[in-house]
Every structure is written in C-alpha cells, then in structure tokens.
C-alpha positions as CSV (number, residue, x, y, z in Angstrom):
1,M,-87.8,-38.9,-14.6
2,T,-91.3,-39.9,-15.3
3,D,-93.1,-43.4,-16.1
4,A,-93.3,-42.4,-20.3
5,T,-89.9,-41.4,-19.8
6,A,-88.4,-44.6,-18.1
7,A,-90.3,-46.6,-20.7
8,Q,-87.8,-45.1,-23.5
9,L,-84.7,-46.1,-22.1
10,L,-82.9,-49.1,-23.3
11,S,-80.7,-51.5,-22.1
12,M,-76.9,-50.7,-22.2
13,D,-77.3,-52.9,-25.4
14,Q,-79.6,-51.5,-26.7
15,A,-78.0,-48.0,-26.3
16,W,-74.4,-49.5,-28.0
17,D,-76.6,-50.5,-31.0
18,R,-77.9,-47.8,-31.1
19,R,-75.8,-45.3,-30.6
20,D,-75.5,-44.1,-34.6
21,T,-79.3,-44.4,-35.3
22,A,-80.3,-42.7,-31.9
23,P,-78.1,-40.5,-30.7
24,A,-80.4,-38.8,-27.9
25,Q,-82.1,-41.9,-26.3
26,A,-78.5,-43.8,-26.0
27,R,-77.1,-40.5,-23.7
28,A,-80.1,-40.1,-21.8
29,T,-79.7,-43.6,-21.2
30,A,-76.5,-43.9,-20.7
31,Q,-77.5,-41.0,-18.3
32,A,-79.4,-42.4,-16.1
33,Q,-78.3,-45.0,-15.5
34,V,-74.9,-43.8,-14.4
35,G,-75.4,-43.5,-11.1
36,T,-76.6,-47.8,-11.1
37,P,-74.4,-51.0,-11.5
38,A,-74.3,-50.9,-15.2
39,R,-72.5,-47.5,-14.3
40,I,-69.1,-48.6,-16.8
41,Q,-71.3,-49.7,-19.7
42,A,-72.8,-46.4,-19.1
43,L,-69.8,-44.6,-19.5
44,V,-68.7,-46.8,-23.1
45,V,-71.5,-45.3,-24.5
46,L,-70.9,-42.1,-23.0
47,A,-68.0,-41.6,-24.2
48,Y,-68.7,-43.0,-27.4
49,L,-71.4,-39.8,-27.5
50,D,-68.4,-38.2,-26.5
51,W,-66.5,-39.2,-29.0
52,R,-68.7,-38.0,-32.0
53,T,-70.1,-34.4,-30.4
54,G,-66.3,-33.4,-30.6
55,Q,-66.1,-33.4,-26.9
56,L,-62.8,-35.2,-26.1
57,S,-61.3,-34.1,-23.2
58,Q,-64.9,-35.6,-21.2
59,A,-64.8,-39.0,-23.9
60,T,-61.0,-39.4,-23.2
61,E,-62.2,-38.9,-18.8
62,H,-65.1,-41.3,-19.7
63,V,-63.5,-44.3,-21.1
64,T,-60.5,-43.8,-19.1
65,T,-62.6,-44.3,-16.1
66,A,-64.8,-46.9,-17.0
67,I,-61.1,-48.6,-19.2
68,S,-59.6,-48.5,-15.6
69,T,-62.9,-50.6,-13.8
70,L,-63.5,-53.2,-16.8
71,R,-59.5,-53.9,-17.0
72,L,-59.8,-55.4,-13.1
73,G,-62.5,-57.6,-14.5
74,E,-62.5,-60.5,-17.0
75,P,-61.8,-59.4,-20.6
76,S,-65.3,-58.6,-22.1
77,V,-67.5,-56.8,-25.2
78,W,-67.0,-53.7,-23.1
79,L,-64.1,-53.2,-22.4
80,G,-63.2,-53.7,-26.0
81,R,-65.2,-50.7,-27.2
82,G,-63.8,-48.9,-24.3
83,L,-60.1,-49.5,-26.0
84,N,-61.4,-49.0,-30.1
85,I,-63.2,-45.2,-28.2
86,L,-59.6,-44.8,-27.1
87,A,-57.9,-46.1,-30.0
88,A,-59.4,-43.8,-32.0
89,L,-59.1,-40.9,-30.1
90,H,-55.4,-41.1,-29.8
91,S,-55.6,-41.4,-34.0
C-alpha cells in the first residue's frame, strides 16, 4: 500500500458512514483492516457492501463471523449494525 493509498483510507466509523455515498472507498478501507484489530468492524462494513451488491452468501459469511465475536462482548453499535444486516439478509 502506498502512502497516498493509506491517506485515503477511513476509520471504520467513517467507512460505515460513507458506505452508501463512497462504497469503493468504504470497501477499500474495510479490506485493508481485515488483518488488524478492527477486523470485526471491517467484516460488518464488508457484509453491508456485499449485501447491497447482491453477494448474499459472502455477506452472510462476513456478518455471521462478526456477530459471533461481537456477541461475546458488551452490546455495541457494531453488534446492532451486524444484526440489522443479518435481518435484511433473511428478509
């Protein structure tokens, strides 16, 4: 990753906020965070983006992985986001 590319990456909260207005940037940020401590949040963002593009099996895989970890901790906005995506996938 170049310095210019790294400068274009968002925080995971920013990626979530821009998931509909800048999905390519949100996806790039999430993919870059999969190997970091922000992995679970990245999977939630990727699940949403996959759901929006019709990649339902990939979205389900991402969100179920994220939820299974998020449920081990305190309730969080990320757990709520993941559960909402899961509900959308099953509707």
